C-alpha positions in Angstrom: 9.2 52.7 29.7 10.5 51.9 26.3 9.2 49.3 24.0 11.7 47.1 22.3 10.7 45.1 19.0 11.0 41.9 19.4 14.1 41.5 17.0 16.1 43.9 18.8 15.3 42.2 22.0 16.5 39.0 19.7 19.8 40.1 19.1 20.1 41.6 22.8 19.5 38.3 23.9 22.0 37.0 21.5 19.5 34.7 19.6 19.5 36.2 16.5 17.3 35.7 13.2 19.1 33.5 10.4 18.2 32.1 7.5 18.7 29.3 8.3 15.8 29.9 10.9 13.6 30.7 8.6 14.6 27.4 6.3 12.4 25.7 9.0 9.1 27.2 8.4 9.8 26.0 5.0 6.4 23.7 3.3 7.2 20.2 4.2 8.2 17.8 0.8 6.6 14.9 2.6 2.9 15.4 2.9 0.2 12.5 4.6 -3.1 13.1 2.4 -5.0 10.2 3.6 -4.7 7.5 5.8 -6.8 4.1 6.8 -6.1 1.2 9.1 -8.2 -2.1 8.9 -9.4 -4.9 7.0 -8.5 -4.4 3.6 -11.4 -6.4 2.1 -13.9 -4.5 4.1 -14.3 -0.9 4.0 -16.7 -0.6 6.8 -14.6 -2.4 9.2 -11.8 0.9 8.5 -10.8 3.7 10.6 -9.4 6.9 8.9 -5.7 7.2 10.5 -4.5 10.2 8.7 -3.8 12.4 11.7 -2.1 9.8 13.7 0.3 9.0 11.0 0.7 12.6 9.7 2.0 13.7 13.4 4.3 11.2 13.1 6.5 12.8 9.8 9.8 14.5 10.8 11.9 15.7 8.5 9.5 14.6 5.9 10.1 11.2 7.1 8.5 8.5 8.3 8.5 4.7 10.4 5.7 3.8 12.1 4.5 0.0 12.9 0.9 -0.7 11.6 0.0 -2.5 14.6 -2.7 -2.1 16.9 -1.0 -0.6 19.6 -0.7 2.3 17.4 -4.0 2.6 16.3 -7.4 1.1 17.9 -8.4 -1.9 16.4 -11.7 -2.0 13.8 -11.6 -5.4 12.7 -10.5 -7.7 15.7 -9.4 -11.2 14.4 -9.2 -9.8 10.7 -5.3 -9.6 8.7 -5.6 -5.9 9.2 -3.3 -2.7 6.3 -2.5 0.8 6.3 -2.9 2.3 3.7 -1.3 5.5 3.1 -2.1 8.5 0.1 1.0 11.0 0.2 2.8 13.2 -2.1 6.5 14.5 -2.3 6.9 17.4 -3.9 3.7 17.6 -5.2 3.7 14.3 -6.7 1.1 11.6 -5.4 2.0 8.5 -4.1 0.4 5.9 -2.3 1.5 2.6 0.0 0.1 -0.5 1.4 1.6 -2.3 4.9 0.6 -5.1 6.3 -0.3 -5.1 10.1 2.6 -5.2 12.2 4.8 -4.5 8.9 6.6 -1.2 9.0 5.4 2.0 7.2 8.7 3.8 5.6 8.2 6.9 3.8 10.9 9.5 2.9 11.4 12.2 0.2 13.5 9.1 -1.3 9.6 7.7 -1.7 8.6 10.3 -4.3 7.2 8.4 -7.2 8.9 9.1 -10.3 6.5 9.9 -13.0 8.4 8.6 -16.3 9.3 5.6 -14.5 8.4 3.0 -17.2 7.2 -0.7 -15.7 9.7 -3.6 -16.5 8.8 -5.1 -19.7 11.5 -8.1 -19.3 10.3 -8.9 -15.5 6.4 -9.2 -14.3 5.2 -10.4 -10.8 2.0 -11.9 -12.0 1.8 -13.2 -7.5 3.6 -12.4 -4.8 2.3 -13.8 -1.1 4.2 -13.6 1.8 2.8 -15.8 5.1 2.5 -19.4 6.6 2.7 -21.4 2.7 0.5 -22.9 1.3 -2.1 -23.7 3.6 -2.3 -20.9 6.3 -2.6 -17.2 6.5 -0.4 -15.2 3.9 -0.6 -11.7 2.7 -1.0 -10.6 -1.0 2.5 -8.4 -1.6 2.3 -8.4 -5.2 1.9 -4.7 -5.9 4.9 -4.2 -3.3 7.2 -5.9 -5.0 6.0 -5.5 -8.5 6.6 -1.2 -7.4 10.4 -3.0 -6.3 11.3 -4.4 -10.1 14.3 -1.6 -11.0 16.4 -2.6 -14.1 14.9 -5.3 -14.8 15.5 -7.1 -11.7 14.4 -7.8 -7.9 16.1 -8.1 -4.5 13.7 -8.3 -1.5 14.4 -10.1 1.9 11.5 -11.8 3.1 10.6 -10.3 6.5 8.2 -9.2 9.0 9.0 -5.9 8.5 8.6 -5.2 5.0 5.3 -7.6 4.7 3.7 -8.0 8.2 3.4 -11.2 10.0 0.3 -12.9 9.0 0.7 -15.7 11.1 2.1 -15.1 14.6 4.8 -17.7 15.8 4.4 -19.6 12.6 7.7 -19.5 10.5 6.7 -17.8 7.4 7.9 -17.9 3.6 7.9 -16.0 0.3 6.5 -17.1 -2.8 6.7 -15.5 -6.3 4.8 -16.6 -9.4 6.6 -14.4 -12.0 7.1 -14.4 -15.6 10.7 -13.6 -17.2 11.1 -12.6 -21.1 7.9 -14.3 -21.6 8.6 -17.7 -19.2 6.5 -18.1 -16.5 8.4 -19.2 -13.5 8.3 -19.4 -9.6 10.6 -18.8 -6.5 10.3 -19.2 -2.7 12.3 -18.2 -0.1 12.3 -18.6 3.9 11.3 -16.1 6.5 14.9 -14.0 6.7 15.9 -14.9 3.1 16.8 -12.7 0.0 14.9 -13.7 -3.1 16.3 -12.8 -5.8 15.3 -12.6 -9.7 17.5 -11.6 -12.4 18.3 -12.5 -16.2 21.0 -15.0 -14.8 18.7 -16.9 -12.9 
C-alpha cells in the first residue's frame, strides 16, 4: 500500500491549499485580555468572565448583551456592569457596559494613541436612568469617549446604556462645559442628544 502525502491527498480530493486558507490562521486582531461581570462598586461581588467573553469573538468582532442570561449573577439585586480590557493590533483599550446593554467591539474600536481629548467640550457628568430620583447608570466616561471634533451625538437607549430601572421610562442627562460655560441637556429614552458649537 502506497503512502500518499497529505498535500497530495488534498489535491486528489479537489480541496487544495490556498493562500486564503492560510490566511484564516492569522493572529486575531481583537483579543479579550480580561473581563469581569458584577457590581461595579464591589470587587468581591464580581466574576471573572474572560473565557466566556473571549469565546464570543468572531471575525475580530463581538456583540454580546451584559445580562444574567449570559453570565452567572454575582450580585443579586445590584445593578451590574461588564468591564472588558482588550487589545486591537496590540493596542490596549477598555470598555464598560451596564447590565442589559450591548457590548460591541471590533477592530474599529482600536484606541487612537494620537487622539487628543476635546478642549472645547468637557463632559462633567452623564447619567442614564429613572431621573431624577430613581436608579441610574453613570455613563460619563462612555460619552466622553464619543466626543468627536468637539461635538457629541448619541441616542439614549438601553442597548447603549443598560436598563437600571426596568419598566420605567428613562432619561439621559448630561452636564457639560463648552468653551468654559457650564450647561446641561436632558433627553428622553429613544431620543437623540446632540451637543455642538451651534447649541
